[in-house]
C-alpha positions in Angstrom: 73.9 -48.8 189.8 73.6 -52.4 190.8 76.8 -54.3 190.6 77.2 -58.1 190.5 81.0 -59.1 190.9 82.5 -62.4 189.7 86.0 -63.2 190.5 88.0 -66.0 189.0 91.4 -67.2 189.6 94.0 -66.0 192.2 93.5 -64.2 195.5 95.3 -61.2 193.9 92.2 -61.1 191.6 89.9 -61.3 194.7 91.8 -58.5 196.4 91.1 -56.3 193.4 87.4 -57.1 193.5 87.3 -56.4 197.1 88.7 -52.9 196.4 86.3 -52.3 193.5 83.5 -53.2 195.7 84.5 -50.7 198.4 85.1 -48.0 195.8 81.7 -48.7 194.1 80.0 -48.7 197.6 81.5 -45.2 198.3 80.0 -43.9 195.1 76.5 -45.0 196.4 76.2 -48.1 194.2 74.9 -51.3 195.6 76.6 -54.7 195.4 74.2 -57.5 194.6 74.4 -61.2 195.1 72.3 -62.1 192.0 73.2 -61.6 188.3 69.3 -61.1 187.5 69.3 -58.2 189.9 72.4 -56.5 188.5 72.7 -53.5 186.1 76.4 -54.4 185.4 78.2 -57.7 185.7 81.9 -57.2 186.3 84.0 -60.4 185.4 87.5 -60.5 186.7 89.0 -63.2 184.6 91.8 -65.7 184.7 93.8 -67.5 182.0 96.5 -69.4 184.0 95.2 -72.5 182.6 93.2 -73.7 179.6 90.4 -74.6 182.0 90.4 -71.1 183.7 90.2 -69.5 180.1 87.3 -71.6 179.2 85.6 -70.6 182.5 86.2 -66.9 181.8 84.6 -67.3 178.5 81.6 -68.9 179.7 81.1 -66.5 182.7 81.5 -63.5 180.5 78.5 -64.8 178.2 76.1 -65.3 181.3 74.5 -62.0 181.0 74.2 -62.2 177.2 72.2 -65.4 177.7 70.0 -63.8 180.4 69.2 -60.9 178.0 68.0 -63.4 175.3 68.5 -61.0 172.5 66.8 -58.1 174.1 68.4 -54.7 175.2 67.3 -55.2 178.7 69.3 -56.8 181.4 72.8 -56.6 182.9 75.7 -55.1 180.8 79.0 -57.1 181.1 82.4 -55.7 181.8 85.2 -58.0 181.3 88.7 -57.4 182.9 91.6 -59.5 184.1 94.2 -61.8 182.8 92.2 -63.4 180.0 91.6 -60.0 178.6 95.4 -59.4 178.4 96.3 -63.1 177.3 93.6 -63.5 174.7 92.7 -60.1 173.5 91.4 -61.0 170.0 89.3 -63.8 171.5 88.0 -61.5 174.3 87.0 -58.9 171.8 84.8 -61.4 170.0 82.8 -62.6 172.9 79.1 -62.1 172.4 77.5 -59.7 174.9 80.6 -58.1 176.4 79.9 -54.5 176.5 83.2 -53.1 177.8 86.7 -54.6 178.0 89.3 -53.2 180.6 92.8 -54.4 180.5 94.8 -55.2 183.6 96.8 -51.9 183.4 93.5 -50.0 183.7 91.9 -52.0 186.3 92.5 -49.5 189.0 90.3 -47.1 186.9 87.6 -49.7 186.1 84.8 -47.6 187.7 85.8 -44.5 185.6 85.8 -46.7 182.5 82.3 -47.7 183.4 81.1 -44.0 183.9 82.6 -43.2 180.4 80.8 -46.2 178.7 77.5 -45.7 180.8 77.4 -42.1 181.7 73.9 -42.4 183.2 75.5 -44.4 186.1 78.1 -41.8 186.9 77.1 -40.6 190.6 76.3 -37.0 191.2 78.3 -35.5 194.2 75.4 -35.8 196.6 75.1 -39.4 195.9 78.7 -40.2 197.1 78.8 -41.3 200.7 80.7 -38.5 202.5 83.1 -40.8 204.4 86.7 -41.7 203.1 86.2 -45.5 203.3 83.2 -47.9 203.1 84.1 -51.4 204.4 82.7 -54.5 202.8 82.9 -57.5 204.9 82.2 -60.3 202.4 80.9 -62.5 205.4 84.2 -62.8 207.0 86.7 -60.9 209.3 89.7 -60.8 206.9 90.5 -58.2 204.2 92.8 -58.4 201.3 95.4 -55.7 200.8 97.2 -55.5 197.4 100.8 -54.0 197.6 102.3 -55.0 194.1 101.5 -56.4 190.7 103.4 -57.9 187.8 106.5 -60.0 187.5 109.9 -59.7 186.1 110.7 -63.4 186.3 111.0 -65.6 183.2 109.6 -68.9 184.3 108.9 -70.8 181.2 105.4 -72.1 182.1 104.1 -68.7 183.3 101.8 -66.2 181.3 101.6 -63.7 184.1 104.4 -61.3 183.0 102.5 -61.1 179.5 99.1 -60.5 181.3 100.0 -58.4 184.3 103.1 -56.8 182.9 106.5 -55.8 184.7 106.7 -55.9 188.6 105.5 -52.5 189.9 105.0 -51.8 193.9 102.2 -49.6 195.2 103.5 -46.4 197.3 104.2 -47.4 200.8 102.3 -44.4 202.4 99.2 -45.4 200.4 99.4 -49.1 201.5 99.9 -48.0 205.1 96.8 -45.6 204.9 94.6 -48.4 203.3 95.6 -50.7 206.0 94.6 -48.0 208.6 91.2 -47.7 207.0 90.9 -51.5 207.2 91.8 -51.6 210.7 89.3 -48.7 211.7 86.6 -50.7 209.8 87.1 -53.6 212.2 88.9 -56.0 210.1 91.0 -58.2 212.5 93.3 -59.6 209.9 94.7 -58.1 206.7 96.2 -60.5 204.1 99.1 -58.8 202.2 98.7 -59.7 198.6 100.7 -59.5 195.3 102.0 -61.6 192.5 105.2 -62.0 194.5 105.3 -59.7 197.5 109.0 -60.3 198.2 109.5 -58.1 195.2 108.2 -55.2 197.0 110.2 -52.0 196.7 109.3 -48.4 197.3 112.6 -46.5 197.3 114.5 -47.9 200.1 111.4 -49.7 201.5 111.4 -53.4 201.0 108.8 -55.9 202.3 110.2 -56.1 205.8 110.2 -52.4 206.1 106.7 -52.1 204.9 105.5 -54.7 207.3 107.2 -52.9 210.1 105.4 -49.8 209.2 102.0 -51.7 209.0 102.6 -53.0 212.5 103.8 -49.5 214.0 101.2 -47.2 212.2 98.0 -49.4 212.1 95.5 -50.9 214.6 95.1 -54.1 212.6 95.6 -57.0 215.0 97.4 -59.3 212.6 98.9 -59.6 209.1 99.2 -62.6 206.8 101.7 -62.6 204.1 101.4 -64.4 200.8 103.6 -65.5 197.8 107.1 -64.9 198.9 109.9 -66.1 196.5 112.1 -68.7 198.1 115.3 -67.0 196.7 114.3 -63.8 198.0 113.2 -64.5 201.6 114.2 -61.6 203.9 115.2 -63.1 207.4 114.0 -59.9 209.1 110.4 -61.3 208.4 111.1 -63.9 211.1 111.6 -61.2 213.7 108.3 -59.5 212.6 106.6 -62.9 213.0 107.8 -63.2 216.6 105.9 -59.9 217.5 102.7 -62.1 217.4 101.1 -59.9 214.9 102.3 -61.5 211.8 100.9 -64.8 211.1 103.2 -67.9 211.4 102.6 -68.8 207.8 104.8 -68.6 204.7 103.8 -69.4 201.3 107.0 -70.5 199.3 106.1 -71.5 195.8 108.2 -74.7 194.9 106.7 -75.8 191.6 108.8 -79.1 191.5 111.0 -81.0 193.9 113.2 -82.3 191.1 116.2 -80.1 190.2 116.3 -81.1 186.5 112.5 -79.9 186.2 113.4 -76.7 188.0 116.1 -76.0 185.5 113.7 -76.3 182.6 111.2 -74.2 184.5 114.0 -71.5 184.9 113.4 -71.4 188.7 116.5 -69.7 190.3 117.1 -72.4 193.2 117.4 -76.1 193.7 115.8 -78.4 196.2 118.8 -78.1 198.6 118.5 -74.5 198.9 114.9 -74.6 199.2 114.9 -77.2 202.0 117.5 -75.3 204.0 115.3 -72.2 204.0 112.4 -74.2 205.3 114.6 -75.7 208.0 115.9 -72.3 209.0 112.4 -71.0 209.3 111.1 -74.0 211.3 114.0 -73.9 213.8 113.0 -70.3 214.4 109.3 -70.5 214.5 107.9 -73.7 216.0 104.4 -74.6 214.6 105.0 -72.4 211.5 102.8 -73.4 208.3 105.0 -73.6 205.2 102.4 -73.9 202.1 103.4 -74.1 198.6 102.5 -74.7 194.8 103.5 -77.8 192.9 103.1 -78.5 189.1 102.9 -82.0 187.8 103.4 -83.1 184.2 105.8 -80.3 183.1 107.3 -81.0 179.6 110.0 -83.5 179.8 109.0 -84.7 183.3 109.8 -88.4 183.3 108.5 -90.9 185.8 111.8 -90.6 187.7 111.6 -86.9 187.8 108.0 -86.9 189.1 109.1 -89.5 191.6 111.9 -87.3 192.9 109.4 -84.3 193.1 107.0 -86.5 195.1 109.6 -87.7 197.5 110.9 -84.1 198.1 107.2 -82.9 198.7 106.6 -86.0 201.1 109.9 -85.3 203.1 109.3 -81.5 203.4 105.9 -82.0 205.3 104.1 -79.0 203.9 101.0 -77.7 205.8 99.2 -77.4 202.5 100.0 -77.9 198.6 98.2 -76.2 196.0 98.7 -78.8 193.2 98.2 -78.1 189.4 98.4 -80.3 186.3 100.7 -78.4 183.7 98.7 -76.5 181.2 100.3 -75.2 178.0 99.8 -71.5 177.7 100.5 -70.0 174.2 103.2 -67.5 174.2 105.3 -69.3 177.0 108.5 -71.1 176.4 107.3 -74.2 177.9 104.3 -74.5 175.3 106.9 -75.2 172.6 109.3 -77.5 174.5 109.5 -81.2 173.5 108.3 -84.2 175.4 104.9 -82.9 176.4 103.5 -85.2 179.0 100.2 -86.8 177.8 97.0 -85.7 179.6 96.3 -89.2 181.1 99.7 -89.2 182.6 99.3 -85.9 184.1 96.0 -86.9 185.7 97.6 -90.0 187.2 100.4 -88.1 188.8 98.0 -85.5 190.1 96.2 -88.2 191.9 99.4 -89.3 193.6 100.4 -85.9 194.4 96.9 -85.0 195.9 97.2 -88.1 198.1 100.5 -87.0 199.3 99.3 -83.5 199.9 96.3 -84.6 201.9 98.4 -87.0 204.1 100.8 -84.0 204.9 98.0 -81.6 205.6 96.4 -84.1 208.0 99.7 -84.7 209.7 100.2 -81.0 210.2 96.8 -80.4 211.7 97.1 -83.5 214.0 100.4 -81.9 215.3 98.4 -79.1 216.6 96.2 -81.1 218.9 96.7 -80.0 222.5 98.2 -76.6 221.5 96.5 -73.2 222.1 96.3 -71.3 218.9 95.1 -67.7 218.1 91.9 -68.3 216.0 89.9 -65.6 214.0 86.3 -66.7 213.9 85.1 -66.0 210.3 81.7 -67.5 209.8 79.0 -69.9 211.2 77.7 -72.8 209.2 74.5 -74.3 210.8 75.5 -74.8 214.3 79.0 -74.6 214.0 81.6 -71.8 214.0 84.6 -71.8 211.6 87.8 -69.8 211.8 91.5 -69.8 210.8 94.5 -70.0 213.2 97.5 -67.9 212.8 99.3 -70.9 211.3 96.6 -71.6 208.6 94.7 -74.4 210.3 90.9 -74.4 209.7 89.2 -74.7 213.1 85.5 -75.5 213.9 83.8 -75.1 217.2 80.4 -76.3 218.2 80.7 -74.5 221.5 77.3 -72.6 222.4 75.7 -73.9 219.2 73.0 -76.2 220.7 70.1 -74.0 219.9 70.9 -71.5 222.7 73.5 -68.9 223.2 76.5 -69.6 225.2 77.0 -67.0 227.9 80.6 -67.7 228.3 81.3 -67.4 224.6 78.7 -65.0 223.1 78.9 -64.5 219.4 82.2 -65.6 218.1 81.8 -64.0 214.6 84.8 -61.5 214.0 86.5 -62.2 217.2 90.2 -63.4 217.7 90.4 -65.8 220.6 93.0 -68.3 222.0 91.6 -71.7 221.2 92.6 -75.2 222.5 92.8 -77.7 219.6 91.2 -80.8 220.9 91.0 -83.1 217.9 90.4 -83.5 214.3 87.2 -83.4 212.1 86.9 -84.8 208.6 88.3 -81.4 207.0 89.7 -79.3 209.8 90.5 -79.3 213.5 88.1 -79.1 216.3 88.8 -76.3 218.8 87.4 -74.9 222.1 87.8 -71.1 222.8 89.3 -70.4 226.1 88.2 -66.8 226.8 85.0 -64.8 226.5 84.7 -63.4 222.9 84.8 -59.8 222.6 81.9 -57.8 221.0 82.2 -58.1 217.3 83.8 -55.0 215.6 83.0 -53.3 212.3 80.7 -54.6 209.6 79.5 -58.2 209.5 76.6 -60.3 208.5 
């Protein structure tokens, strides 16, 4: 079976698709880049905004349009949050052959085999190794450790689409990380809706990360999506080992306390800022990234200005900004004083300008420092990679039409790199030591 995979939405969706690709490869199937070459098109959908839901519908119909009324061509399997958020609508989409809700996503391959038994692999077709890596063109792998959410934020549809919070067993997480390390991945990104909610018996997030450090050969781990009210200070000790990235994503949503109360977020600006200051005192150069919503119902110009001022003063390394999008079934969709779309767009422009300035300032502050950079890809004559503190770095070293004997091939290597200046969209760096031979799979 030839599978074409389309991922929409968050990195958690991406982690799930990477896992599906590895499982499918282990069953002897082929992952293809072209929909036209596929037997099955798997769409991992999103419904976090109205635009995401529209894109999910459009993408799910692509194979149907390609078939042009005939029975030939790729079959479509639709899964993800759009399926759970809009089940009736998803069921009516033309050309969708199989719908798999989020709760059954881990069994998606088995669902395909039941629907299309001709593609069930025979034992001899399965690859006789426990793990088949799929590099996706870079050196990082995504590792899902939990799913779902128990929070009741008024704007969020995730509890309805992904269910209540649940954690994967720690032993299984560690074993999967071992496989990723043995396959040659230099960095593993620890993923979930909110990884600070992780709990397997007495094991919380810090305990799980300690096991990952002690029991795997992965060179560095990156943590994502930590709730600011649930930050475990033991994580700072783990970052100081040098194998956990100096990068914390702490979702803010708004810098105005009144807006936060309507969102039902369990913190205020003061406690959030105190946490950021504690982290920065302990870890110089740390990247603090965040999410911010503009135009939430009831947000006045004064509230937005307070939020914008808070964002500017906090000096985030990167801000993911979103205009508020009403989602049916959430409390916020029925709140009074919905902000007009034109006002939301104008506020987005102001927030994006502030975000771009803050990111530029953070990158500029790294000039003259030496950062550990994982080199992930080559574009033309330029190498591109990511530092431990989430700075995108490019290097033209050895790229003038000939190999550089002192650097060799940078792909999949992790090297100390001197940050020498800025480019239009990243930092410019010079690797300081010979790059080791690439490990594991690559392109």
